C-alpha positions in Angstrom: -12.5 13.1 -6.6 -9.3 12.8 -8.6 -9.5 12.5 -12.4 -7.7 9.2 -11.9 -11.1 7.6 -11.4 -11.5 7.7 -15.1 -8.6 5.3 -15.1 -9.3 2.7 -12.4 -6.2 0.8 -13.3 -4.1 3.8 -12.3 -6.0 4.3 -9.1 -5.4 0.6 -8.1 -2.0 0.2 -9.8 -0.4 -1.3 -6.7 -2.6 -4.3 -7.3 -1.4 -4.9 -10.9 1.3 -7.2 -9.7 -1.2 -9.7 -8.4 -3.3 -12.1 -10.3 -5.8 -12.7 -7.5 -6.9 -10.0 -5.1 -9.3 -10.1 -2.1 -11.2 -6.9 -1.5 -12.2 -6.2 2.1 -15.7 -4.7 1.7 -17.5 -3.5 4.8 -20.3 -1.7 3.0 -19.2 1.8 3.9 -18.7 4.4 1.2 -14.9 3.9 1.1 -15.1 0.2 0.5 -18.0 0.5 -1.9 -15.9 3.0 -4.0 -13.1 0.4 -4.0 -15.5 -2.3 -5.2 -16.7 -0.1 -8.1 -13.2 0.9 -9.1 -12.1 -2.8 -9.2 -15.1 -3.8 -11.2 -14.5 -1.0 -13.7 -10.9 -2.0 -14.1 -11.8 -5.6 -14.6 -14.5 -4.7 -17.2 -12.0 -2.5 -19.1 -8.9 -4.7 -19.0 -8.7 -8.4 -19.5 -5.3 -8.4 -17.8 -6.8 -7.0 -14.6 -6.6 -9.2 -11.5 -9.3 -11.6 -10.5 -11.2 -9.9 -7.7 -13.0 -11.6 -4.8 -14.8 -9.8 -2.0 -15.3 -10.6 1.7 -17.2 -8.9 4.6 -16.4 -9.6 8.2 -19.4 -9.9 10.6 -17.8 -9.2 14.0 -21.1 -10.2 15.8 -21.0 -7.0 17.8 -24.1 -5.4 16.2 -27.4 -7.0 15.4 -27.5 -5.2 12.0 -24.1 -6.6 11.0 -25.4 -9.8 9.4 -28.1 -7.9 7.4 -25.4 -5.5 6.2 -23.1 -8.3 5.2 -25.9 -10.0 3.2 -26.5 -6.7 1.4 -22.8 -6.3 0.6 -22.9 -9.8 -0.9 -25.8 -8.7 -3.0 -24.0 -5.6 -4.2 -20.8 -7.6 -4.9 -22.7 -10.3 -6.9 -24.5 -7.6 -8.9 -21.0 -6.4 -10.1 -20.0 -10.0 -10.9 -17.7 -10.6 -7.9 -17.8 -13.7 -5.7 -18.4 -12.8 -2.1 -18.1 -14.5 1.3 -19.2 -13.4 4.8 -16.6 -14.2 7.4 -18.0 -14.4 11.0 -16.0 -13.7 14.1 -17.4 -16.4 16.5 -16.8 -17.0 20.2 -16.9 -14.7 23.2 -16.3 -11.0 22.6 -14.0 -8.8 24.8 -15.3 -6.2 27.2 -12.4 -3.9 26.8 -10.1 -3.2 23.8 -13.0 -4.1 21.5 -11.8 -2.3 18.4 -8.2 -3.6 18.7 -9.4 -7.2 19.2 -11.9 -6.9 16.4 -9.3 -5.7 14.1 -7.0 -8.6 14.9 -9.8 -11.1 14.4 -10.9 -9.3 11.1 -7.4 -9.6 9.6 -7.0 -13.2 10.7 -10.3 -14.2 9.0 -9.4 -12.3 5.8 -5.9 -13.9 5.6 -7.4 -17.3 6.0 -9.8 -16.6 3.2 -7.0 -15.3 1.0 -5.4 -18.7 1.3 -8.6 -20.4 0.3 -8.9 -18.4 -2.9 -5.2 -18.2 -3.7 -5.0 -14.4 -3.4 -1.6 -12.8 -2.9 -3.0 -9.3 -2.0 -5.6 -8.0 0.4 -6.9 -4.6 -0.6 -8.6 -2.3 2.0 -10.2 1.1 1.5 -8.3 3.1 4.1 -8.3 6.8 3.0 -6.7 10.1 3.9 -9.0 10.7 6.9 -8.0 7.3 8.4 -4.3 8.3 7.8 -4.8 11.6 9.6 -6.4 9.9 12.6 -3.6 7.3 12.7 -0.9 9.9 12.7 -2.6 12.0 15.4 -3.1 8.9 17.6 0.5 8.0 17.3 1.7 11.6 17.9 -0.3 11.6 21.1 1.4 8.3 22.1 4.9 9.7 21.4 5.6 7.2 18.7 8.9 6.9 16.9 9.7 7.4 13.3 8.2 4.1 12.3 4.9 4.9 14.1 4.7 8.4 12.5 4.9 6.7 9.1 1.3 5.9 9.6 -0.3 3.2 7.4 1.7 2.0 4.4 0.2 2.0 0.9 1.7 -1.4 0.3 3.2 -3.7 3.0 4.1 -7.3 3.3 2.8 -9.8 5.8 2.9 -13.5 6.2 0.0 -14.1 3.9 1.0 -11.8 1.0 0.6 -8.0 0.6 -1.7 -5.6 2.3 -2.5 -2.8 -0.1 -4.3 0.5 0.6 -4.7 2.1 -2.9 -7.1 4.9 -1.7 -4.9 6.2 1.1 -4.4 9.6 -0.7 -8.1 10.4 -1.1 -10.4 12.0 1.5 -13.5 10.2 2.6 -15.8 12.9 1.2 -14.5 12.2 -2.3 -15.3 8.5 -1.9 -18.8 9.4 -0.7 -19.3 11.6 -3.8 -18.0 8.8 -6.0 -20.6 6.4 -4.7 -23.4 8.9 -4.9 -22.5 9.7 -8.5 -23.0 6.0 -9.3 -26.2 5.6 -7.3 -24.5 3.2 -5.0 -26.0 2.8 -1.5 -23.7 2.3 1.5 -23.9 1.9 5.3 -22.6 4.2 8.0 -21.1 2.3 10.9 -22.4 3.9 14.1 -19.1 3.0 15.9 -17.4 5.6 13.8 -19.2 8.3 15.9 -19.1 6.4 19.2 -17.2 8.6 21.7 -16.0 5.6 23.6 -13.5 4.9 20.8 -10.3 7.0 20.3 -10.8 7.5 16.6 -14.2 9.0 17.1 -12.8 11.4 19.6 -10.1 12.5 17.2 -12.7 13.0 14.4 -14.4 15.6 16.6 -11.1 17.5 16.7 -10.4 17.2 13.0 -12.1 20.4 11.9 -10.4 22.8 14.4 -7.0 21.1 13.8 -7.4 21.4 10.0 -8.1 25.1 10.5 -4.8 25.4 12.5 -3.0 23.8 9.6 -2.7 20.1 10.4 -4.7 19.0 7.4 -5.0 15.6 5.8 -2.4 16.6 3.2 0.1 17.7 5.8 -0.4 14.6 7.8 0.1 12.6 4.7 3.3 14.5 3.9 4.5 13.9 7.5 3.9 10.2 7.2 5.6 10.0 3.8 8.7 11.7 5.1 8.7 9.6 8.3 8.5 6.5 6.2 11.5 7.5 4.1 13.5 8.0 7.3 12.3 4.7 8.7 13.3 2.9 5.5 16.7 4.6 5.5 17.4 3.6 9.1 16.1 0.0 8.4 18.4 -0.2 5.4 21.4 1.0 7.3 20.6 -1.5 10.1 20.4 -4.3 7.7 23.8 -3.4 6.1 25.3 -3.2 9.6 24.0 -6.7 10.6 25.2 -8.2 7.3 28.7 -6.9 7.9 28.7 -7.7 11.6 27.4 -11.3 11.3 29.7 -13.9 12.7 29.5 -16.8 10.1 30.2 -19.6 12.5 27.4 -18.7 14.9 23.7 -18.1 14.7 22.5 -14.6 15.6 26.0 -13.5 16.8 27.5 -10.2 15.7 30.8 -8.3 16.0 29.7 -5.0 17.5 33.1 -3.4 17.4 32.0 -1.0 14.7 29.0 0.1 16.7 31.1 2.0 19.2 30.4 5.4 17.7 27.2 4.6 15.8 24.2 7.0 16.3 21.8 5.8 18.9 19.0 5.5 16.3 21.1 3.1 14.3 21.7 1.0 17.5 18.0 0.9 18.2 17.1 -0.2 14.6 19.9 -2.8 14.6 18.6 -4.3 17.9 15.1 -4.4 16.6 16.1 -6.1 13.4 18.4 -8.6 15.2 15.6 -9.5 17.6 13.2 -10.0 14.7 15.8 -12.3 13.0 16.2 -14.3 16.2 12.6 -14.5 17.4 10.7 -14.2 14.1 8.6 -11.4 15.4 9.0 -7.7 16.3 10.5 -6.8 19.7 8.5 -5.4 22.5 7.7 -1.8 23.1 9.9 0.9 21.7 10.7 2.2 25.2 12.3 -1.1 26.1 14.4 -1.2 22.9 15.5 2.4 23.6 16.6 1.5 27.2 18.5 -1.5 26.0 20.2 0.6 23.3 21.5 3.0 26.0 22.8 0.1 28.1 24.5 -1.4 25.0 26.1 1.9 24.2 27.5 2.2 27.7 28.8 -1.3 27.7 30.5 -0.8 24.4 32.3 2.4 25.6 33.4 0.9 28.9 34.3 -2.6 27.6 31.7 -4.1 30.0 29.6 -7.2 29.6 25.8 -7.0 29.2 23.0 -9.4 29.9 19.3 -8.5 29.1 16.1 -10.1 28.1 13.8 -8.5 25.5 11.2 -9.7 23.0 11.4 -13.3 24.1 15.2 -13.3 23.6 18.3 -13.2 25.8 20.8 -10.6 24.7 24.4 -10.8 25.8 27.5 -8.7 25.0 31.0 -9.9 26.0 34.2 -7.9 26.6 35.2 -8.6 23.0 32.1 -6.7 21.8 30.5 -9.8 20.5 26.7 -9.6 20.7 24.7 -12.8 20.9 20.9 -13.2 20.7 19.2 -16.4 21.6 15.6 -17.4 22.3 14.7 -17.1 26.0 14.3 -20.6 27.6 10.7 -21.6 28.3 9.8 -20.6 31.8 8.4 -23.3 34.1 5.4 -22.6 36.3 6.2 -22.4 40.0 10.0 -21.9 39.5 
């Protein structure tokens, strides 16, 4: 593992801006390494954040409650307050991992509010990033998707920070073993029903062919730079095109010769501004961008619905976005 472990504050430096941090601890080797690094930082530096820990019991395995209780024991032994968060109610038959992930983050964000935390730290590592990039490559994702998981991103409840994203899982396992720290292995990690488990089986041969964790990480970093550049350009365009007298109305005259990628990013950003949430699938945004380009070049009008919004373009190249009226059943 990196020599940075001798300096936990450097390993977790993205958390230094926060006074209260919630650590998501599942009991696996990666999250237990995160727990020990946070405890070491706290013990060495009185200016370190206040750390709290939480474990989510999804109710999908009988052993989960026992494991959560053990994580609570390990957390308390290191002087950290712990809470087990339980996902209650009926469980889905399909899309289990996706639904469980959504439920997990919802529970963690609620607990953040309870303790006054402004950051949620997870122990995602380089192997997770490699799997994410491969899954998104297979789905034909755009630049934003190929950015993989961000080390530090905002959300409605604060910041989601992944300080261990550059480290392989094997290094985190070694770190725990060197400290005599026990951990759990989640059997779902090897369950062939799940996509990530299937990609893990392909990891070794793909690494030999050259698509290593390091190269996947470099790809995601470069894609993220491009994504941020396009988002920055789209924001500048919208600021200049905004019509002051109307909400979510823009003069698109200057978009006539803009690159298609910029049009797509501008549309996505404008839809987010209007609806408060990301637009629908990338393919639909791409199709609308093509229609918009054609309308701009032919001085035609355009009417479309996307992402819960109505998008219109008049012959003066004025683009207007409004929330789609609530549909009535039976009409």
